[in-house]
N, C-alpha and C positions, 0 to 999 in steps of 0.2 A: 357905420356912417361917419366915423371920425377920420377915415382914410380914403374912402371911395370917392371917385369923381375926378374930373380933369382939373388941372391946376388953375384954369381960367374960369372955373365954375363960380356962379354968383353965390356968395356966402349964404348959408342957411337955406338954400333952395333944394337940397337933396331930400328926396322922399323915398322910402323903401317899404314895401310890403312883402314879407317872406314867409312862406309856409314850407319850411325845410323838412320835407319828408318825400319819399318816393311817390310821385303823382301830384305833389303839391306844386303850387304856382308861385311865381315871384313877379314883382313889378318894381322898377326903379326909375325915378325921374329926377331931372335937375334942369336948371336954367344956365346956359353958357354965359360967359362974360359979355357977349354981344346981345343978350336977351333972348336968344333962340331956345325954345323948349325941346328937351330930349326925353324920350321914354323908351325903355326896353323891358322885355319880359320873357318869360318862358316857363317851362315845366321841369321839375327835378325828375330825372329818369332813374338816378341811383343815388342813394344817400347811405354811406357807410361811415359811421362816426369815427373820427380820427384817422380815416384811411382815404376816402374818395368821395367826391361830388361830381356828378355828371348831370348837366342840364342843357336844355335848348336855349338859344339866345336869338331874339329878333327885335329889331327896332320897330316902334309903333308905326312909323312912317312907311316901313317896308315889311309887313308881317309875313309876306310870302318868301322872304329871304332868310329863312331860319338856318342857323348854324348850331354847332354842338361844342360845348365846353366840358373838358374833363380836368379836374384838379385832384392830384394825388398827394398825400402827405405821408412822409416816411421818417422814422426816427433817424436822427443824425447826432453825432457826438456833440455838436454845438447847440442842438435843439431839434428843429424839425426842418426837413427838406420839403419844399413844395414844388411839384412839377405841374406846370400849367400848359394845357394843350387846347387850342381853339381851332376847329376844323369845319369843313363843309361850307366854305364860302361860295357865294354866287360868282365872284370873279376876283382877280388879283388886286384890284383897287380896294374892294371891301376887306380883303385879307390885310393889305398894307395899312389901311386906316385903323383896323382893329388892333394891329400890332402896336401902332403908335399910342392908341388909347390905353390899352392894357399896360403897356410899359410905363406910362405916366402914373396909372393907378398903383401898380406894384412898387414904383419908387416911393409913393406916398405911404404904402403899407410898410415898406422897409424902414422908413423914417419913424413911423408910428411905433413899431415894435422894438426899435433900437434903444 
């Protein structure tokens, strides 16, 4: 929770419920800088410690538009290489919006672990 969320997120509004196991569910919510409420959730399809997470992703406002996230972790001489793949979008606009969102989250993660 120290790095997740968009840069314009209202401070201290991030909430997360995570049951990180195959078949477990997660729910993440936050309030944007303009006061809009956001909530996403899904189910962990695969959890391999130190190797891979695969989970569904859907916004509360559009639960029928479920997509799939796969994150792989590989040893690297400098630490760990993370490969992030988000697929099965409803359309190109959803894909592009998620790319912008995840990029900002991952920038925050990079700063957090630096």
